[in-house]
N, C-alpha and C positions, 0 to 999 in steps of 0.2 A: 504494500500500500504506500502511496506517495505521502510526502509530508503534509500536503494540503488535505488529502483524504484523512490522514490521522487527525489532523486539526479539526476537521469537520465532525469526525466521529466523536472526538472528545467534547465538542460543543453540544452535540446531540445528547451525550451521556449527562453532561452538566444540566441541561434544561430538563431532561427526562427525570433526573433525580428529584427536582422540585415537584414535578407532576406526580410521581409515585408517592412522594412524601405527603402531598396534600390529599390524594385520592385513594391511596392503598394500591393494591395490585390489580384486583379483578375489575375495577371500574375504569381503568385507564384504557383508552383506545388509541390506535395509531393517529386518529384525527387530533386527539388531545396533544400528542407529541408534535405533530406537524404545526399546530397552532402555537405551542410554546416555543418551538424553534424558529418559527416564521420562515419555513421552507415549504416547497411543494411536496405533495404526497409522493410523487415519483422520486424526488430528491431524497426523501427519507428511505424509500425502498431500495435505493442504491446501496445503502449501508445495512439495513435491517429488514427482515421479512415479517417480524411479529413483535408484539409488546413483550412477550416472554423473553425473546432474544435480547431485547434492549434491557430488560430488567436484570437479566443475568450479568450483562456488562456493567450496569449501574452498581450491582452488589459487589462484583469483582473489584471495581475501582474503589468502592468504599471500604472493602476489606483489606486492601493492600496498604497496610500501615507500615511504611518504611521505618518510622521511628521505633516501633515495637520490634521489628525484625532486626534492626541494627543493634538495639539494646540487648536482645536475646543472644545474637551471635557473639557479641563481646563477652557476655556472661558465661555462656555454655562451656567454653574451654576450661576455665579455671574455677568456676564457681562451685560452692558446696551445694548439695541438693536442697538444703534449707533455704539458701538464697534463691535458687531457681523456683522453689515452691512459693516463696514470698512474692517473687516477680509474677508468677502465674496467677496467684490469688489477687494481686493488685490489678492485673489486666482484666480479670473477671469482674472485679468490683467496679472498675471503670465502665465495663459493658453494662453491668446491672444498673448503675446510677446514670448512665448516659442520657443526657437530655439533648445531646448533639447528634444522635442517630435518628434522624427523622424517618428512616426507612423501616424502623422496627415493626410497625403494624403491617406494612406491605410485605416484609420478610415472612412473618408468620402466616399471613394470608396466602402467600405463594407456596409455603410449605404445605398448607392444607389443600390447596389446589392440586399440587403435584401428587399428594397422597391419594386424593380421590381419583386421579387418573391412573393409579396403580404404580406410580414411580415416586418413591420417597427417597431414593438413593441420593439425589442431588441435595435435597434439603437436609439430609442426615450427615453429609460429608464433613461439614464444619464441626459438628458435634463429635463425630468419630475421631477427627484429628485432635480435638481438645482432650478426649479420653486417652488417646495414644500418648500425647505429650505428658499428660499428668501421670499416667502409668509409668513412663520411663523415668520421670522425676522421683516417684515413690520407690521404684526399684533401685535407682542410684542411691537414694537415701538409706534404704535398707542394707545395701551392700557396704556402704561406708559406716554404718552404725549410727547414723543420724536419726533414722526413723525405725519404728517397729510397726510392721503391718503384716498381718497373716495372709491377706489376699490382695495384692496390689491391683489386679485386674478389676475385681469387684469394687474395691475402694474407689478407684478412679472413675468407673462408670457411675456408681452411686453418687459420688460427689458432683459429677457433671449433671446428673439428672436434677439434683437439688439446686445447683447453680442456674440451670436453664429455667427451672420453675421460678426462681427469684427474678430472672430477667422478665418473664411474663408478668409476674406480679408488679414489678416496678413500672413496666410499660402501661399496665392497665389501671392500677389504683395507687401507684407510688409507694416508695419505701424510703425511709430516712437513712442517712449514712450510718448512723448509730445502729439501726436495726440490721443493715447489711453486714456491718462489721461483726455484730453479735452472731448472726446466722453463719457467716463464713468461718468464724472461730469454732462454733459448735460443729460444723461439718468436718473440719479438719481434725478436731479432737475426737470425734465420733469414730473415725476410721483408722486413725494411727496415733501413735505416741511420738511426739516430736521432742528431740533432745533439747 
């Protein structure tokens, strides 16, 4: 794709983000995005064939947090497992309390939409990645003697189910930072002993 095409595609993603944020996922039409971008319908179809395709790119762009990736890559080499766990929990806390992710409702709506169509694999990919990362942190901590955990796989999955539930609660009726801290501490203590 040419530089001009890349630029136009980024412009469409930027405008579409605002549309999905305001209307959710299911209510958005290609016409909505055409109007937001102030381009022709044919112009939009040069880049995207459906609102779902646009939404996936919108989410991918929103999920690419260079700051978090850079911070993690610097830590992983030499960090203790307890430092990695602290980083992971802080990232989850940010996601739970995030008032800056205007796509949260659209993301859940999209996940339900995909599940009804018989394909929940895409919606579950981020969750599975988080479980995998958390499991590797727990295993590393157990091996170094920093943590005690009988079943790292079960602990990681259960912790992420609880965290995901907190994200939904926060997005729907709100949670205070104090409550989030209390629940995260309870979750970690429930599944493992941290030195």
